[in-house]
C-alpha positions in Angstrom: 13.9 -24.9 101.1 11.5 -25.6 103.8 8.5 -28.3 102.8 5.3 -26.6 104.5 1.8 -28.1 104.6 -1.0 -26.0 104.6 -3.4 -25.2 108.0 -6.0 -26.9 106.3 -3.8 -30.1 105.4 -2.6 -30.0 109.3 -6.4 -29.7 110.7 -7.0 -32.5 108.5 -3.6 -34.7 109.8 -4.7 -34.6 113.6 -8.1 -35.7 112.1 -7.6 -38.8 110.2 -4.6 -39.9 113.7 -7.4 -39.6 116.0 -9.6 -42.1 114.5 -6.2 -44.5 115.2 -7.8 -47.6 115.7 -11.0 -46.6 117.6 -13.1 -47.9 115.3 -12.3 -51.2 115.0 -10.4 -53.1 118.3 -10.6 -50.5 121.0 -14.1 -50.3 122.4 -14.2 -54.2 123.1 -10.4 -54.3 124.5 -12.0 -51.4 126.8 -15.5 -52.8 127.8 -13.0 -55.5 129.4 -13.0 -52.5 132.1 -16.1 -50.2 132.1 -18.2 -51.7 130.3 -20.7 -48.4 129.4 -18.7 -46.3 130.5 -16.4 -46.8 127.7 -18.0 -43.8 126.0 -16.8 -41.9 129.2 -13.3 -42.3 128.7 -13.6 -41.6 125.3 -14.6 -38.2 126.2 -11.5 -37.8 129.3 -8.9 -38.8 127.3 -10.9 -36.3 124.4 -10.9 -33.8 126.6 -6.7 -34.0 127.6 -6.2 -34.6 124.1 -7.4 -31.1 123.3 -5.8 -29.5 126.3 -3.0 -31.0 124.6 -3.5 -29.4 121.4 -3.5 -26.1 122.7 -0.2 -26.3 124.1 0.7 -26.8 120.3 -1.6 -23.9 119.8 0.3 -21.8 122.0 4.4 -23.1 120.7 2.9 -22.8 117.8 2.6 -19.1 118.1 5.4 -17.6 120.7 7.9 -19.9 118.2 6.3 -19.6 114.3 9.3 -21.3 112.8 11.3 -22.9 114.4 11.4 -27.1 115.2 10.6 -28.3 118.1 14.5 -30.4 118.0 15.1 -27.5 118.2 13.8 -25.9 120.3 14.0 -28.6 122.6 18.5 -28.1 122.2 17.6 -24.2 123.0 16.0 -24.6 126.2 16.9 -28.4 127.4 20.1 -28.9 125.6 21.0 -30.9 122.4 22.2 -34.5 124.0 18.3 -34.1 126.0 17.0 -33.8 122.9 18.8 -36.5 121.6 17.4 -38.6 124.0 13.6 -37.9 124.1 13.8 -37.7 119.9 15.1 -42.4 120.6 12.0 -41.7 122.4 10.3 -41.0 120.1 11.3 -43.1 117.7 9.9 -46.4 120.2 6.7 -45.2 120.7 6.2 -44.1 117.4 7.5 -47.6 116.5 5.3 -49.3 118.2 1.9 -47.1 117.0 2.7 -48.2 114.0 3.1 -51.6 114.4 0.1 -51.8 116.7 -2.2 -50.3 114.1 -0.2 -52.8 111.4 -1.2 -56.1 113.0 -4.7 -54.4 114.2 -5.5 -53.0 110.8 -4.4 -56.8 109.7 -6.7 -58.4 111.6 -9.1 -56.4 110.5 -8.7 -57.5 106.8 -7.3 -60.6 107.2 -11.1 -61.5 108.7 -13.2 -59.4 106.4 -10.6 -59.8 103.7 -8.4 -62.6 102.6 -9.4 -65.0 105.3 -6.8 -66.3 105.3 -3.4 -65.9 106.3 -1.7 -63.7 104.1 0.9 -61.4 105.9 3.3 -61.3 102.9 0.6 -59.2 100.7 -0.4 -58.0 103.7 3.2 -55.9 104.4 4.3 -55.3 100.6 1.1 -53.4 99.7 1.8 -51.0 103.2 5.2 -50.3 103.0 5.3 -49.7 99.1 2.9 -47.1 100.1 4.5 -45.6 102.3 7.9 -45.7 101.1 6.0 -44.5 97.8 3.8 -41.6 100.4 7.0 -40.3 101.5 9.5 -40.1 99.0 7.2 -37.1 97.7 8.2 -35.5 100.1 5.7 -34.3 103.4 3.5 -31.4 100.5 2.5 -34.6 98.9 1.8 -36.5 102.3 -0.5 -33.3 102.3 -2.3 -33.5 99.2 -2.2 -37.0 99.9 -4.3 -37.0 103.5 -5.8 -34.5 101.6 -7.0 -36.4 99.0 -8.3 -39.2 100.4 -10.6 -36.9 103.8 -13.6 -36.7 102.9 -14.1 -40.2 101.5 -12.9 -41.1 104.6 -15.9 -39.0 107.2 -18.8 -40.0 104.0 -17.7 -43.8 105.3 -17.9 -42.9 109.3 -21.5 -40.7 108.4 -22.9 -43.8 106.3 -21.6 -46.6 109.0 -23.3 -44.3 111.8 -26.9 -43.7 110.0 -26.8 -47.3 108.9 -26.8 -48.5 112.3 -29.0 -46.9 113.3 -31.6 -48.6 112.0 -30.1 -51.5 114.5 -30.9 -49.6 118.2 -32.8 -51.1 120.2 -31.6 -49.6 123.6 -30.1 -46.4 125.2 -26.6 -47.4 126.4 -26.7 -47.8 130.6 -23.4 -45.8 132.0 -21.8 -45.3 135.1 -21.8 -48.9 135.6 -18.4 -49.8 136.3 -16.0 -49.1 139.3 -13.8 -46.1 139.3 -10.6 -48.5 139.9 -11.9 -50.3 136.8 -12.9 -47.6 134.5 -9.6 -45.7 135.6 -7.8 -48.7 134.9 -9.0 -49.1 131.0 -8.4 -45.9 130.2 -4.7 -46.2 132.0 -3.8 -49.3 129.7 -5.2 -48.2 126.6 -3.3 -44.3 127.0 -1.9 -45.8 123.8 -4.4 -44.8 121.8 -4.7 -41.4 122.7 -2.1 -38.7 122.9 -3.8 -38.2 119.3 -2.6 -34.6 119.3 1.1 -34.7 120.1 2.2 -35.1 116.7 1.2 -31.9 115.4 4.4 -31.3 117.8 7.4 -32.6 115.3 5.7 -30.2 112.5 5.4 -27.5 114.2 7.8 -26.5 111.5 6.7 -27.5 108.5 2.7 -25.6 109.7 1.3 -22.4 107.5 0.6 -21.2 110.5 -2.2 -17.7 110.6 -4.4 -16.3 112.5 -7.7 -18.5 111.3 -5.4 -22.0 112.2 -6.2 -22.8 115.3 -10.3 -22.4 114.5 -9.8 -24.6 111.1 -7.5 -27.6 112.9 -10.4 -27.1 116.5 -13.6 -27.6 113.9 -11.7 -30.6 112.5 -10.6 -32.7 115.6 -13.5 -31.9 117.4 -15.9 -32.9 113.8 -13.4 -36.2 113.5 -14.4 -37.3 117.7 -17.9 -36.8 116.8 -17.8 -39.1 114.8 -15.8 -41.5 117.1 -17.6 -40.9 120.3 -21.1 -41.2 117.6 -19.4 -45.4 116.4 -18.4 -45.7 120.2 -21.5 -45.7 121.1 -23.9 -47.2 118.5 -21.1 -50.1 119.1 -22.2 -50.2 123.0 -25.8 -49.5 122.5 -26.2 -52.4 119.9 -24.1 -54.8 121.6 -24.3 -53.5 125.0 -23.0 -56.9 127.1 -21.4 -59.1 123.9 -19.2 -55.9 123.2 -16.1 -57.6 124.2 -16.5 -60.4 122.0 -17.0 -57.6 118.8 -13.6 -56.2 117.3 -14.4 -54.3 114.2 -16.9 -51.6 115.7 -17.5 -49.7 113.3 -18.5 -53.1 111.0 -20.1 -54.5 113.7 -22.5 -51.3 113.4 -23.4 -52.1 111.0 -24.0 -56.3 110.1 -26.9 -56.5 111.4 -28.9 -54.5 109.7 -32.1 -55.9 107.8 -30.0 -53.5 104.4 -27.3 -55.8 104.8 -29.4 -58.6 103.5 -31.9 -56.6 101.1 -28.7 -54.7 99.7 -26.2 -56.7 99.3 -21.9 -57.0 101.5 -23.3 -53.1 102.8 -20.2 -53.9 104.9 -18.1 -52.6 102.7 -18.4 -48.7 102.7 -17.1 -50.0 106.6 -13.4 -51.7 104.5 -13.3 -49.8 101.8 -13.1 -46.0 104.6 -10.9 -49.0 107.2 -8.8 -49.3 103.8 -7.7 -45.7 103.6 -7.5 -44.5 107.3 -4.0 -47.4 106.6 -2.9 -45.9 104.4 -2.7 -42.3 105.4 -2.1 -43.4 108.9 0.3 -45.8 108.2 1.8 -42.9 105.5 1.9 -40.0 108.8 4.1 -42.7 110.9 5.8 -43.5 108.7 7.1 -40.4 107.2 7.5 -39.1 111.0 9.9 -42.1 111.8 12.0 -41.0 109.0 12.4 -37.1 110.1 12.5 -38.3 113.9 15.6 -40.2 112.9 16.2 -36.7 110.4 16.7 -35.0 112.7 18.5 -37.7 115.6 21.0 -37.6 112.0 20.7 -34.6 110.1 23.8 -35.9 107.5 21.7 -38.8 106.2 19.1 -38.0 103.7 15.3 -39.2 103.4 15.0 -41.6 101.1 18.2 -44.1 103.4 16.3 -42.5 106.4 13.1 -44.2 104.9 15.3 -47.3 103.8 16.0 -47.1 107.8 12.2 -47.4 108.7 11.5 -49.5 106.6 14.5 -52.2 107.8 13.0 -51.5 111.1 10.2 -52.8 111.0 10.9 -55.6 109.1 13.3 -57.0 111.8 10.6 -55.8 115.1 8.0 -57.7 113.3 9.8 -60.9 112.0 11.7 -60.8 116.1 10.1 -59.6 118.6 6.5 -58.4 117.4 5.4 -60.8 114.6 1.7 -61.6 116.8 -1.0 -58.9 117.9 -1.1 -61.0 121.1 2.8 -59.4 121.9 2.0 -56.3 120.5 -1.7 -55.4 122.7 0.7 -56.6 125.3 3.3 -54.3 125.2 0.8 -52.0 124.4 -1.0 -52.5 127.9 2.7 -53.4 129.4 5.2 -50.8 128.6 4.0 -48.6 126.7 2.0 -47.2 128.5 5.3 -45.3 131.0 6.3 -44.4 126.8 2.6 -42.8 126.1 2.4 -41.4 129.2 6.1 -39.5 128.6 5.7 -38.9 124.8 1.6 -37.8 124.5 1.2 -35.6 127.4 4.8 -34.8 130.0 7.2 -34.1 127.3 4.2 -31.0 126.0 3.8 -30.2 129.8 7.4 -29.8 130.2 7.1 -28.1 126.4 4.5 -25.7 128.6 7.2 -24.4 130.6 8.7 -22.4 127.1 5.9 -20.1 126.6 7.0 -18.7 130.3 9.1 -15.9 129.2 9.4 -12.5 126.8 7.8 -13.1 124.0 10.5 -11.1 121.6 13.1 -14.5 122.6 10.9 -16.0 119.6 12.6 -13.9 117.7 15.9 -13.9 118.4 
């Protein structure tokens, strides 16, 4: 029997992935291009993500029990489906490496204060292996368990940041060219709605599913936008100097000095996010391998993901600069293909009689 997750778990999974590194380094990196208009970049990219989400809703409604790989194989032939899935493998390995390096720097600054790469990589891979080996339902229950502490932690950080609020954010202070270059350069960090396409056959979908998923996604987008807004409003011209948005917005608060290390709330929130995101990305990678090579067992796929990750990290992506440069160069085109072109191509599968989905 195929493992499935509930609509609520699906909505939570989509919600958690939307955070990505958007509440850590991204606001600072984008400030170099768009200054206060970083908030408008987030709004624009989120709007596109919602558009992609509606393509998913339509596909899921028409092809309820089909996997995305099966759909691609039937519509575009199996060889093309395999080529697309191989590109997705490269894309998600880059995604997980970006996520790993960004959070690794964050934890080094906030917790370790030393270069503890071995500890972090062992913990990361162990969490992924245990979660993925537990199956898709286990992954759904895991993200469900950590969801509310994540939302609560992020919300508390926003509330504390209001003690630091001084001046309103100034918008429209960048050129159109720099605005769109900034959005283009960081395309890899957005487009998280696409991951639902890869899980479409594993999702229990009913009449209320669309509203529930959309509700969770919009709530998360609202939280991210509030964090970005507070970050840009508090630091303004010095925003490019701050690489951890969710922590930095509360560091200047007088409550920090009277209560203690209140930033532990932000650290804990990012820890839970990292656990969930690494597990989801890792599972997706193992599932991609499973679709390309169906005879390989799930545990072998997990082992392959771990080995390839270690090889890529040790030989190529061993520093954050290399990963970020890759995400800002060739990773851009891979991201646009994966996040937007593939969903647009998939939208053409909606053309035709509805009976086709039952054949």
